[in-house]
PDB file with one MODEL, atoms N, CA, C and O in Angstrom:
MODEL        1
ATOM      1  N   MET A   1     -48.780 -12.478 -37.295  1.00  0.00           N
ATOM      2  CA  MET A   1     -48.688 -13.008 -36.567  1.00  0.00           C
ATOM      3  C   MET A   1     -48.636 -11.238 -35.252  1.00  0.00           C
ATOM      4  O   MET A   1     -48.269 -10.082 -35.466  1.00  0.00           O
ATOM      5  N   SER A   2     -49.191 -11.918 -34.035  1.00  0.00           N
ATOM      6  CA  SER A   2     -49.611 -10.702 -32.667  1.00  0.00           C
ATOM      7  C   SER A   2     -48.556 -11.312 -31.556  1.00  0.00           C
ATOM      8  O   SER A   2     -48.344 -12.523 -31.504  1.00  0.00           O
ATOM      9  N   THR A   3     -48.040 -10.560 -30.849  1.00  0.00           N
ATOM     10  CA  THR A   3     -47.520 -10.731 -29.543  1.00  0.00           C
ATOM     11  C   THR A   3     -48.017 -10.297 -28.487  1.00  0.00           C
ATOM     12  O   THR A   3     -48.162  -9.106 -28.762  1.00  0.00           O
ATOM     13  N   ILE A   4     -48.428 -10.454 -27.329  1.00  0.00           N
ATOM     14  CA  ILE A   4     -48.325 -10.401 -26.040  1.00  0.00           C
ATOM     15  C   ILE A   4     -48.040 -10.598 -25.171  1.00  0.00           C
ATOM     16  O   ILE A   4     -47.634 -11.753 -25.041  1.00  0.00           O
ATOM     17  N   SER A   5     -48.008  -9.767 -23.990  1.00  0.00           N
ATOM     18  CA  SER A   5     -47.529  -9.956 -22.933  1.00  0.00           C
ATOM     19  C   SER A   5     -48.241 -10.389 -21.553  1.00  0.00           C
ATOM     20  O   SER A   5     -48.799  -9.584 -20.808  1.00  0.00           O
ATOM     21  N   VAL A   6     -48.155 -11.591 -21.352  1.00  0.00           N
ATOM     22  CA  VAL A   6     -49.035 -11.936 -19.778  1.00  0.00           C
ATOM     23  C   VAL A   6     -48.345 -11.963 -18.662  1.00  0.00           C
ATOM     24  O   VAL A   6     -47.367 -12.710 -18.624  1.00  0.00           O
ATOM     25  N   PRO A   7     -48.702 -11.132 -17.457  1.00  0.00           N
ATOM     26  CA  PRO A   7     -48.352 -11.472 -16.435  1.00  0.00           C
ATOM     27  C   PRO A   7     -48.201 -12.543 -16.042  1.00  0.00           C
ATOM     28  O   PRO A   7     -49.136 -13.106 -16.611  1.00  0.00           O
ATOM     29  N   LEU A   8     -47.565 -13.514 -15.305  1.00  0.00           N
ATOM     30  CA  LEU A   8     -47.735 -14.491 -14.258  1.00  0.00           C
ATOM     31  C   LEU A   8     -47.210 -14.759 -12.741  1.00  0.00           C
ATOM     32  O   LEU A   8     -46.131 -14.551 -12.188  1.00  0.00           O
ATOM     33  N   LYS A   9     -48.287 -15.241 -12.368  1.00  0.00           N
ATOM     34  CA  LYS A   9     -47.689 -15.505 -10.937  1.00  0.00           C
ATOM     35  C   LYS A   9     -46.936 -16.368 -11.124  1.00  0.00           C
ATOM     36  O   LYS A   9     -46.988 -17.104 -12.109  1.00  0.00           O
ATOM     37  N   PRO A  10     -45.825 -16.468  -9.933  1.00  0.00           N
ATOM     38  CA  PRO A  10     -44.243 -17.196  -9.702  1.00  0.00           C
ATOM     39  C   PRO A  10     -45.076 -18.804  -9.707  1.00  0.00           C
ATOM     40  O   PRO A  10     -44.246 -19.419 -10.377  1.00  0.00           O
ATOM     41  N   GLU A  11     -45.709 -19.401  -9.521  1.00  0.00           N
ATOM     42  CA  GLU A  11     -46.352 -20.806  -9.166  1.00  0.00           C
ATOM     43  C   GLU A  11     -46.300 -21.329 -11.148  1.00  0.00           C
ATOM     44  O   GLU A  11     -45.839 -22.353 -11.652  1.00  0.00           O
ATOM     45  N   LEU A  12     -46.981 -20.117 -11.815  1.00  0.00           N
ATOM     46  CA  LEU A  12     -47.200 -20.671 -13.242  1.00  0.00           C
ATOM     47  C   LEU A  12     -46.082 -20.242 -13.849  1.00  0.00           C
ATOM     48  O   LEU A  12     -46.183 -20.708 -14.984  1.00  0.00           O
ATOM     49  N   GLU A  13     -45.060 -19.628 -13.785  1.00  0.00           N
ATOM     50  CA  GLU A  13     -43.645 -19.487 -14.153  1.00  0.00           C
ATOM     51  C   GLU A  13     -42.899 -20.460 -14.012  1.00  0.00           C
ATOM     52  O   GLU A  13     -42.355 -20.920 -15.015  1.00  0.00           O
ATOM     53  N   LYS A  14     -42.601 -21.210 -12.360  1.00  0.00           N
ATOM     54  CA  LYS A  14     -42.300 -22.438 -12.248  1.00  0.00           C
ATOM     55  C   LYS A  14     -42.554 -23.435 -13.322  1.00  0.00           C
ATOM     56  O   LYS A  14     -41.744 -24.057 -14.010  1.00  0.00           O
ATOM     57  N   GLY A  15     -43.924 -23.454 -13.317  1.00  0.00           N
ATOM     58  CA  GLY A  15     -44.646 -24.604 -13.965  1.00  0.00           C
ATOM     59  C   GLY A  15     -44.056 -24.907 -15.505  1.00  0.00           C
ATOM     60  O   GLY A  15     -43.654 -25.949 -16.023  1.00  0.00           O
ATOM     61  N   LEU A  16     -44.175 -23.611 -15.982  1.00  0.00           N
ATOM     62  CA  LEU A  16     -44.258 -23.209 -17.554  1.00  0.00           C
ATOM     63  C   LEU A  16     -42.506 -23.591 -17.899  1.00  0.00           C
ATOM     64  O   LEU A  16     -42.146 -24.072 -18.973  1.00  0.00           O
ATOM     65  N   GLU A  17     -41.537 -23.253 -16.724  1.00  0.00           N
ATOM     66  CA  GLU A  17     -39.990 -23.553 -16.816  1.00  0.00           C
ATOM     67  C   GLU A  17     -39.941 -25.111 -16.701  1.00  0.00           C
ATOM     68  O   GLU A  17     -39.253 -25.843 -17.412  1.00  0.00           O
ATOM     69  N   ARG A  18     -40.751 -25.494 -15.728  1.00  0.00           N
ATOM     70  CA  ARG A  18     -40.549 -27.189 -15.776  1.00  0.00           C
ATOM     71  C   ARG A  18     -41.078 -27.856 -17.014  1.00  0.00           C
ATOM     72  O   ARG A  18     -40.498 -28.802 -17.546  1.00  0.00           O
ATOM     73  N   LEU A  19     -42.238 -27.314 -17.472  1.00  0.00           N
ATOM     74  CA  LEU A  19     -42.783 -28.026 -19.010  1.00  0.00           C
ATOM     75  C   LEU A  19     -41.876 -27.755 -20.038  1.00  0.00           C
ATOM     76  O   LEU A  19     -41.949 -28.537 -20.986  1.00  0.00           O
ATOM     77  N   ILE A  20     -41.070 -26.894 -20.116  1.00  0.00           N
ATOM     78  CA  ILE A  20     -39.667 -26.481 -21.095  1.00  0.00           C
ATOM     79  C   ILE A  20     -38.793 -27.646 -20.546  1.00  0.00           C
ATOM     80  O   ILE A  20     -38.632 -28.596 -21.312  1.00  0.00           O
ATOM     81  N   LYS A  21     -38.328 -27.687 -19.568  1.00  0.00           N
ATOM     82  CA  LYS A  21     -37.468 -28.946 -18.895  1.00  0.00           C
ATOM     83  C   LYS A  21     -37.682 -30.448 -19.544  1.00  0.00           C
ATOM     84  O   LYS A  21     -36.913 -31.347 -19.883  1.00  0.00           O
ATOM     85  N   GLN A  22     -38.908 -30.292 -19.546  1.00  0.00           N
ATOM     86  CA  GLN A  22     -39.891 -31.916 -19.685  1.00  0.00           C
ATOM     87  C   GLN A  22     -39.857 -32.080 -21.030  1.00  0.00           C
ATOM     88  O   GLN A  22     -39.892 -33.185 -21.571  1.00  0.00           O
ATOM     89  N   GLY A  23     -39.769 -30.690 -21.798  1.00  0.00           N
ATOM     90  CA  GLY A  23     -39.748 -31.159 -23.203  1.00  0.00           C
ATOM     91  C   GLY A  23     -41.210 -30.598 -24.204  1.00  0.00           C
ATOM     92  O   GLY A  23     -41.273 -30.641 -25.432  1.00  0.00           O
ATOM     93  N   TYR A  24     -42.281 -30.094 -23.266  1.00  0.00           N
ATOM     94  CA  TYR A  24     -43.234 -29.735 -24.082  1.00  0.00           C
ATOM     95  C   TYR A  24     -42.793 -28.784 -25.118  1.00  0.00           C
ATOM     96  O   TYR A  24     -43.141 -29.149 -26.241  1.00  0.00           O
ATOM     97  N   GLY A  25     -42.316 -27.982 -25.097  1.00  0.00           N
ATOM     98  CA  GLY A  25     -41.696 -26.851 -25.839  1.00  0.00           C
ATOM     99  C   GLY A  25     -40.248 -26.488 -25.449  1.00  0.00           C
ATOM    100  O   GLY A  25     -39.585 -26.627 -24.421  1.00  0.00           O
ATOM    101  N   SER A  26     -39.952 -25.824 -27.007  1.00  0.00           N
ATOM    102  CA  SER A  26     -38.594 -25.400 -26.531  1.00  0.00           C
ATOM    103  C   SER A  26     -38.250 -24.575 -25.948  1.00  0.00           C
ATOM    104  O   SER A  26     -37.101 -24.553 -25.508  1.00  0.00           O
ATOM    105  N   ASN A  27     -39.338 -23.358 -25.685  1.00  0.00           N
ATOM    106  CA  ASN A  27     -39.005 -21.882 -24.671  1.00  0.00           C
ATOM    107  C   ASN A  27     -40.476 -21.502 -24.105  1.00  0.00           C
ATOM    108  O   ASN A  27     -41.417 -22.196 -24.488  1.00  0.00           O
ATOM    109  N   LYS A  28     -40.709 -20.450 -23.228  1.00  0.00           N
ATOM    110  CA  LYS A  28     -42.127 -20.056 -22.852  1.00  0.00           C
ATOM    111  C   LYS A  28     -42.787 -20.001 -24.013  1.00  0.00           C
ATOM    112  O   LYS A  28     -43.598 -20.924 -24.092  1.00  0.00           O
ATOM    113  N   ALA A  29     -42.769 -19.051 -25.272  1.00  0.00           N
ATOM    114  CA  ALA A  29     -43.791 -18.887 -26.084  1.00  0.00           C
ATOM    115  C   ALA A  29     -44.255 -20.258 -26.925  1.00  0.00           C
ATOM    116  O   ALA A  29     -45.376 -20.497 -27.373  1.00  0.00           O
ATOM    117  N   ASP A  30     -43.030 -21.099 -27.005  1.00  0.00           N
ATOM    118  CA  ASP A  30     -43.650 -22.259 -27.377  1.00  0.00           C
ATOM    119  C   ASP A  30     -44.634 -23.436 -26.912  1.00  0.00           C
ATOM    120  O   ASP A  30     -45.234 -24.244 -27.621  1.00  0.00           O
ATOM    121  N   VAL A  31     -44.629 -23.326 -25.753  1.00  0.00           N
ATOM    122  CA  VAL A  31     -45.038 -23.947 -24.706  1.00  0.00           C
ATOM    123  C   VAL A  31     -46.999 -23.607 -24.592  1.00  0.00           C
ATOM    124  O   VAL A  31     -47.993 -24.328 -24.497  1.00  0.00           O
ATOM    125  N   LEU A  32     -46.634 -21.467 -24.705  1.00  0.00           N
ATOM    126  CA  LEU A  32     -47.566 -21.319 -24.524  1.00  0.00           C
ATOM    127  C   LEU A  32     -48.631 -21.321 -25.500  1.00  0.00           C
ATOM    128  O   LEU A  32     -49.830 -21.091 -25.345  1.00  0.00           O
ATOM    129  N   ARG A  33     -47.942 -21.637 -26.579  1.00  0.00           N
ATOM    130  CA  ARG A  33     -48.653 -21.109 -27.869  1.00  0.00           C
ATOM    131  C   ARG A  33     -48.971 -23.089 -28.009  1.00  0.00           C
ATOM    132  O   ARG A  33     -50.105 -23.337 -28.420  1.00  0.00           O
ATOM    133  N   ARG A  34     -48.161 -24.243 -27.733  1.00  0.00           N
ATOM    134  CA  ARG A  34     -49.163 -25.162 -27.414  1.00  0.00           C
ATOM    135  C   ARG A  34     -50.448 -25.602 -26.478  1.00  0.00           C
ATOM    136  O   ARG A  34     -51.448 -26.307 -26.621  1.00  0.00           O
ATOM    137  N   ALA A  35     -50.025 -25.019 -25.731  1.00  0.00           N
ATOM    138  CA  ALA A  35     -51.001 -24.817 -24.310  1.00  0.00           C
ATOM    139  C   ALA A  35     -51.963 -24.315 -24.987  1.00  0.00           C
ATOM    140  O   ALA A  35     -52.931 -25.036 -24.747  1.00  0.00           O
ATOM    141  N   LEU A  36     -52.301 -23.409 -25.773  1.00  0.00           N
ATOM    142  CA  LEU A  36     -53.464 -22.696 -26.244  1.00  0.00           C
ATOM    143  C   LEU A  36     -54.128 -23.562 -27.172  1.00  0.00           C
ATOM    144  O   LEU A  36     -55.196 -24.145 -26.989  1.00  0.00           O
ATOM    145  N   GLU A  37     -53.305 -23.595 -28.310  1.00  0.00           N
ATOM    146  CA  GLU A  37     -53.971 -24.823 -29.603  1.00  0.00           C
ATOM    147  C   GLU A  37     -54.559 -25.913 -28.729  1.00  0.00           C
ATOM    148  O   GLU A  37     -55.737 -26.229 -28.897  1.00  0.00           O
ATOM    149  N   LYS A  38     -53.808 -26.515 -27.796  1.00  0.00           N
ATOM    150  CA  LYS A  38     -54.323 -27.688 -27.246  1.00  0.00           C
ATOM    151  C   LYS A  38     -55.897 -27.501 -26.390  1.00  0.00           C
ATOM    152  O   LYS A  38     -56.750 -28.386 -26.328  1.00  0.00           O
ATOM    153  N   LEU A  39     -56.003 -26.152 -25.787  1.00  0.00           N
ATOM    154  CA  LEU A  39     -57.410 -25.768 -25.145  1.00  0.00           C
ATOM    155  C   LEU A  39     -58.453 -25.726 -26.181  1.00  0.00           C
ATOM    156  O   LEU A  39     -59.533 -26.315 -26.206  1.00  0.00           O
ATOM    157  N   ILE A  40     -57.772 -24.682 -27.281  1.00  0.00           N
ATOM    158  CA  ILE A  40     -59.224 -24.770 -28.704  1.00  0.00           C
ATOM    159  C   ILE A  40     -59.565 -25.907 -29.176  1.00  0.00           C
ATOM    160  O   ILE A  40     -60.725 -26.071 -29.556  1.00  0.00           O
ATOM    161  N   GLU A  41     -58.468 -27.105 -29.265  1.00  0.00           N
ATOM    162  CA  GLU A  41     -59.002 -28.194 -29.806  1.00  0.00           C
ATOM    163  C   GLU A  41     -60.037 -28.969 -28.980  1.00  0.00           C
ATOM    164  O   GLU A  41     -60.896 -29.775 -29.339  1.00  0.00           O
ATOM    165  N   ASP A  42     -59.664 -28.428 -27.606  1.00  0.00           N
ATOM    166  CA  ASP A  42     -60.225 -29.496 -26.164  1.00  0.00           C
ATOM    167  C   ASP A  42     -61.859 -29.225 -26.377  1.00  0.00           C
ATOM    168  O   ASP A  42     -62.799 -30.018 -26.322  1.00  0.00           O
ATOM    169  N   GLU A  43     -61.824 -27.779 -26.645  1.00  0.00           N
ATOM    170  CA  GLU A  43     -63.203 -27.391 -26.529  1.00  0.00           C
ATOM    171  C   GLU A  43     -63.965 -27.308 -27.863  1.00  0.00           C
ATOM    172  O   GLU A  43     -65.142 -26.997 -28.043  1.00  0.00           O
ATOM    173  N   ALA A  44     -63.023 -27.657 -28.753  1.00  0.00           N
ATOM    174  CA  ALA A  44     -63.561 -27.816 -30.032  1.00  0.00           C
ATOM    175  C   ALA A  44     -64.422 -29.547 -30.007  1.00  0.00           C
ATOM    176  O   ALA A  44     -65.543 -29.787 -30.454  1.00  0.00           O
ATOM    177  N   ILE A  45     -63.617 -30.378 -29.446  1.00  0.00           N
ATOM    178  CA  ILE A  45     -64.216 -31.618 -29.184  1.00  0.00           C
ATOM    179  C   ILE A  45     -65.324 -31.893 -28.340  1.00  0.00           C
ATOM    180  O   ILE A  45     -66.339 -32.500 -28.682  1.00  0.00           O
ATOM    181  N   GLN A  46     -64.966 -31.186 -26.681  1.00  0.00           N
ATOM    182  CA  GLN A  46     -66.350 -31.196 -26.200  1.00  0.00           C
ATOM    183  C   GLN A  46     -67.773 -30.619 -26.770  1.00  0.00           C
ATOM    184  O   GLN A  46     -68.913 -30.994 -26.495  1.00  0.00           O
ATOM    185  N   ALA A  47     -67.381 -29.699 -27.556  1.00  0.00           N
ATOM    186  CA  ALA A  47     -68.744 -29.050 -28.470  1.00  0.00           C
ATOM    187  C   ALA A  47     -69.668 -30.238 -29.323  1.00  0.00           C
ATOM    188  O   ALA A  47     -70.872 -30.486 -29.396  1.00  0.00           O
ATOM    189  N   VAL A  48     -68.505 -30.786 -29.882  1.00  0.00           N
ATOM    190  CA  VAL A  48     -68.812 -32.092 -30.717  1.00  0.00           C
ATOM    191  C   VAL A  48     -69.523 -33.215 -29.816  1.00  0.00           C
ATOM    192  O   VAL A  48     -70.432 -33.894 -30.294  1.00  0.00           O
ATOM    193  N   LEU A  49     -69.054 -33.396 -28.428  1.00  0.00           N
ATOM    194  CA  LEU A  49     -69.207 -34.316 -27.597  1.00  0.00           C
ATOM    195  C   LEU A  49     -70.709 -33.960 -26.968  1.00  0.00           C
ATOM    196  O   LEU A  49     -71.510 -34.892 -26.889  1.00  0.00           O
ATOM    197  N   ILE A  50     -71.060 -32.802 -26.575  1.00  0.00           N
ATOM    198  CA  ILE A  50     -71.910 -32.497 -26.285  1.00  0.00           C
ATOM    199  C   ILE A  50     -73.270 -32.299 -27.267  1.00  0.00           C
ATOM    200  O   ILE A  50     -74.357 -32.428 -26.703  1.00  0.00           O
ATOM    201  N   SER A  51     -73.261 -32.023 -28.557  1.00  0.00           N
ATOM    202  CA  SER A  51     -73.711 -32.101 -29.551  1.00  0.00           C
ATOM    203  C   SER A  51     -74.177 -33.284 -29.627  1.00  0.00           C
ATOM    204  O   SER A  51     -75.380 -33.455 -29.428  1.00  0.00           O
ATOM    205  N   GLU A  52     -73.334 -34.365 -29.933  1.00  0.00           N
ATOM    206  CA  GLU A  52     -73.785 -35.900 -29.913  1.00  0.00           C
ATOM    207  C   GLU A  52     -74.835 -36.767 -28.608  1.00  0.00           C
ATOM    208  O   GLU A  52     -75.652 -37.686 -28.644  1.00  0.00           O
ATOM    209  N   GLN A  53     -74.164 -35.724 -27.340  1.00  0.00           N
ATOM    210  CA  GLN A  53     -75.385 -36.222 -26.412  1.00  0.00           C
ATOM    211  C   GLN A  53     -76.709 -35.866 -26.552  1.00  0.00           C
ATOM    212  O   GLN A  53     -77.747 -36.460 -26.261  1.00  0.00           O
ATOM    213  N   GLU A  54     -76.439 -34.542 -27.164  1.00  0.00           N
ATOM    214  CA  GLU A  54     -78.001 -33.652 -27.136  1.00  0.00           C
ATOM    215  C   GLU A  54     -78.634 -34.756 -28.325  1.00  0.00           C
ATOM    216  O   GLU A  54     -79.812 -35.103 -28.239  1.00  0.00           O
ATOM    217  N   ALA A  55     -77.938 -35.161 -29.195  1.00  0.00           N
ATOM    218  CA  ALA A  55     -78.547 -35.902 -30.835  1.00  0.00           C
ATOM    219  C   ALA A  55     -79.372 -36.976 -29.731  1.00  0.00           C
ATOM    220  O   ALA A  55     -80.600 -36.978 -29.644  1.00  0.00           O
ATOM    221  N   ARG A  56     -78.366 -37.991 -28.809  1.00  0.00           N
ATOM    222  CA  ARG A  56     -79.104 -38.905 -28.434  1.00  0.00           C
ATOM    223  C   ARG A  56     -80.159 -38.822 -27.746  1.00  0.00           C
ATOM    224  O   ARG A  56     -80.949 -39.766 -27.725  1.00  0.00           O
ATOM    225  N   GLU A  57     -80.440 -37.382 -26.868  1.00  0.00           N
ATOM    226  CA  GLU A  57     -81.663 -37.096 -26.207  1.00  0.00           C
ATOM    227  C   GLU A  57     -82.567 -36.613 -26.886  1.00  0.00           C
ATOM    228  O   GLU A  57     -83.341 -35.999 -26.151  1.00  0.00           O
ATOM    229  N   GLY A  58     -83.044 -36.561 -28.581  1.00  0.00           N
ATOM    230  CA  GLY A  58     -83.431 -35.789 -29.553  1.00  0.00           C
ATOM    231  C   GLY A  58     -83.673 -34.381 -28.810  1.00  0.00           C
ATOM    232  O   GLY A  58     -84.598 -34.086 -28.054  1.00  0.00           O
ATOM    233  N   LYS A  59     -82.747 -33.709 -29.172  1.00  0.00           N
ATOM    234  CA  LYS A  59     -82.570 -32.459 -28.605  1.00  0.00           C
ATOM    235  C   LYS A  59     -81.856 -31.775 -29.622  1.00  0.00           C
ATOM    236  O   LYS A  59     -80.905 -31.033 -29.376  1.00  0.00           O
ATOM    237  N   ILE A  60     -82.383 -32.056 -30.995  1.00  0.00           N
ATOM    238  CA  ILE A  60     -82.224 -31.451 -32.327  1.00  0.00           C
ATOM    239  C   ILE A  60     -82.683 -31.219 -32.930  1.00  0.00           C
ATOM    240  O   ILE A  60     -83.714 -31.834 -33.202  1.00  0.00           O
ATOM    241  N   LEU A  61     -82.124 -29.736 -33.874  1.00  0.00           N
ATOM    242  CA  LEU A  61     -83.515 -29.409 -34.860  1.00  0.00           C
ATOM    243  C   LEU A  61     -83.622 -29.817 -36.171  1.00  0.00           C
ATOM    244  O   LEU A  61     -82.787 -30.425 -36.840  1.00  0.00           O
ATOM    245  N   ARG A  62     -84.763 -29.417 -36.497  1.00  0.00           N
ATOM    246  CA  ARG A  62     -84.952 -30.418 -38.086  1.00  0.00           C
ATOM    247  C   ARG A  62     -85.599 -29.218 -38.950  1.00  0.00           C
ATOM    248  O   ARG A  62     -86.610 -28.580 -38.656  1.00  0.00           O
ATOM    249  N   GLY A  63     -84.854 -29.079 -39.980  1.00  0.00           N
ATOM    250  CA  GLY A  63     -85.326 -28.234 -41.086  1.00  0.00           C
ATOM    251  C   GLY A  63     -84.194 -27.484 -41.885  1.00  0.00           C
ATOM    252  O   GLY A  63     -83.097 -27.987 -42.131  1.00  0.00           O
ATOM    253  N   ASP A  64     -84.493 -26.538 -42.166  1.00  0.00           N
ATOM    254  CA  ASP A  64     -83.721 -25.299 -43.117  1.00  0.00           C
ATOM    255  C   ASP A  64     -83.193 -24.663 -42.305  1.00  0.00           C
ATOM    256  O   ASP A  64     -83.835 -23.997 -41.493  1.00  0.00           O
ATOM    257  N   LEU A  65     -81.920 -24.716 -42.330  1.00  0.00           N
ATOM    258  CA  LEU A  65     -81.096 -24.107 -40.946  1.00  0.00           C
ATOM    259  C   LEU A  65     -81.076 -22.413 -41.382  1.00  0.00           C
ATOM    260  O   LEU A  65     -80.825 -21.564 -40.526  1.00  0.00           O
ATOM    261  N   ARG A  66     -81.341 -22.084 -42.668  1.00  0.00           N
ATOM    262  CA  ARG A  66     -81.304 -20.831 -42.635  1.00  0.00           C
ATOM    263  C   ARG A  66     -82.824 -20.140 -41.999  1.00  0.00           C
ATOM    264  O   ARG A  66     -82.841 -19.077 -41.379  1.00  0.00           O
ATOM    265  N   LYS A  67     -83.848 -20.829 -42.241  1.00  0.00           N
ATOM    266  CA  LYS A  67     -85.030 -20.740 -41.569  1.00  0.00           C
ATOM    267  C   LYS A  67     -84.988 -20.680 -40.098  1.00  0.00           C
ATOM    268  O   LYS A  67     -85.714 -19.892 -39.491  1.00  0.00           O
ATOM    269  N   LEU A  68     -83.982 -21.662 -39.354  1.00  0.00           N
ATOM    270  CA  LEU A  68     -84.074 -21.855 -38.026  1.00  0.00           C
ATOM    271  C   LEU A  68     -83.678 -20.479 -37.812  1.00  0.00           C
ATOM    272  O   LEU A  68     -84.344 -19.600 -37.267  1.00  0.00           O
ATOM    273  N   LEU A  69     -82.569 -20.399 -38.282  1.00  0.00           N
ATOM    274  CA  LEU A  69     -81.864 -19.026 -37.341  1.00  0.00           C
ATOM    275  C   LEU A  69     -82.163 -17.649 -38.189  1.00  0.00           C
ATOM    276  O   LEU A  69     -81.419 -16.676 -38.067  1.00  0.00           O
ATOM    277  N   GLY A  70     -83.592 -17.637 -39.271  1.00  0.00           N
ATOM    278  CA  GLY A  70     -84.025 -16.245 -39.060  1.00  0.00           C
ATOM    279  C   GLY A  70     -83.856 -15.503 -40.233  1.00  0.00           C
ATOM    280  O   GLY A  70     -84.349 -14.398 -40.457  1.00  0.00           O
ATOM    281  N   TYR A  71     -82.774 -16.490 -41.343  1.00  0.00           N
ATOM    282  CA  TYR A  71     -82.475 -15.699 -42.329  1.00  0.00           C
ATOM    283  C   TYR A  71     -82.906 -15.400 -43.658  1.00  0.00           C
ATOM    284  O   TYR A  71     -82.393 -14.665 -44.502  1.00  0.00           O
ATOM    285  N   THR A  72     -83.997 -16.139 -43.694  1.00  0.00           N
ATOM    286  CA  THR A  72     -84.705 -15.812 -44.822  1.00  0.00           C
ATOM    287  C   THR A  72     -86.339 -16.090 -44.150  1.00  0.00           C
ATOM    288  O   THR A  72     -86.651 -16.729 -43.146  1.00  0.00           O
ATOM    289  N   LYS A  73     -87.077 -15.452 -44.986  1.00  0.00           N
ATOM    290  CA  LYS A  73     -88.827 -15.102 -44.952  1.00  0.00           C
ATOM    291  C   LYS A  73     -89.571 -15.994 -44.725  1.00  0.00           C
ATOM    292  O   LYS A  73     -90.785 -15.793 -44.693  1.00  0.00           O
TER     293      LYS A  73
ENDMDL
END
Protein backbone atom coordinates (compact mmCIF):
# COMPACT_ATOMS: atom_id res chain seq x y z
CA MET A 1 0.00 0.00 0.00
CA SER A 2 1.27 3.45 -0.83
CA THR A 3 0.67 6.81 0.77
CA ILE A 4 0.17 10.04 -1.14
CA SER A 5 -0.08 13.65 -0.09
CA VAL A 6 -2.66 15.75 -1.91
CA PRO A 7 -3.09 19.47 -1.36
CA LEU A 8 -6.77 20.42 -1.03
CA LYS A 9 -8.44 23.76 -1.58
CA PRO A 10 -10.27 24.99 1.55
CA GLU A 11 -13.71 24.20 0.07
CA LEU A 12 -12.65 20.61 -0.63
CA GLU A 13 -11.35 20.20 2.89
CA LYS A 14 -14.65 21.53 4.28
CA GLY A 15 -16.52 19.08 2.06
CA LEU A 16 -14.29 16.26 3.24
CA GLU A 17 -14.94 17.13 6.89
CA ARG A 18 -18.69 17.27 6.16
CA LEU A 19 -18.58 13.80 4.59
CA ILE A 20 -16.82 12.42 7.67
CA LYS A 21 -19.51 13.95 9.92
CA GLN A 22 -22.20 12.41 7.68
CA GLY A 23 -20.63 8.99 8.15
CA TYR A 24 -19.16 8.39 4.70
CA GLY A 25 -15.91 7.38 6.37
CA SER A 26 -14.17 7.39 9.71
CA ASN A 27 -11.40 9.78 8.66
CA LYS A 28 -10.09 11.75 5.67
CA ALA A 29 -8.15 8.84 4.21
CA ASP A 30 -11.15 6.52 4.49
CA VAL A 31 -13.45 8.98 2.70
CA LEU A 32 -10.91 9.55 -0.07
CA ARG A 33 -10.33 5.81 -0.54
CA ARG A 34 -14.07 5.21 -0.80
CA ALA A 35 -14.45 8.09 -3.26
CA LEU A 36 -11.67 6.74 -5.46
CA GLU A 37 -13.15 3.22 -5.38
CA LYS A 38 -16.54 4.66 -6.36
CA LEU A 39 -14.99 6.65 -9.23
CA ILE A 40 -13.22 3.55 -10.55
CA GLU A 41 -16.43 1.52 -10.28
CA ASP A 42 -18.47 4.24 -12.00
CA GLU A 43 -15.92 4.40 -14.82
CA ALA A 44 -16.13 0.63 -15.36
CA ILE A 45 -19.94 0.74 -15.38
CA GLN A 46 -19.88 3.62 -17.87
CA ALA A 47 -17.57 1.62 -20.17
CA VAL A 48 -20.00 -1.31 -20.10
CA LEU A 49 -22.97 0.95 -20.83
CA ILE A 50 -21.15 2.55 -23.76
CA SER A 51 -20.22 -0.89 -25.10
CA GLU A 52 -23.83 -2.05 -24.83
CA GLN A 53 -25.03 1.07 -26.67
CA GLU A 54 -22.46 0.57 -29.42
CA ALA A 55 -23.54 -3.06 -29.78
CA ARG A 56 -27.18 -1.96 -30.14
CA GLU A 57 -26.05 0.47 -32.85
CA GLY A 58 -24.23 -2.31 -34.68
CA LYS A 59 -20.79 -0.91 -33.88
CA ILE A 60 -19.24 -4.26 -32.99
CA LEU A 61 -16.19 -6.15 -34.15
CA ARG A 62 -16.52 -9.71 -35.32
CA GLY A 63 -13.78 -12.27 -35.66
CA ASP A 64 -10.70 -13.46 -33.84
CA LEU A 65 -9.75 -10.86 -31.23
CA ARG A 66 -6.03 -11.68 -31.60
CA LYS A 67 -6.23 -10.95 -35.32
CA LEU A 68 -8.25 -7.80 -34.78
CA LEU A 69 -5.59 -6.56 -32.36
CA GLY A 70 -2.78 -7.54 -34.72
CA TYR A 71 -1.24 -10.21 -32.47
CA THR A 72 -1.22 -12.95 -35.10
CA LYS A 73 -0.05 -13.11 -38.66
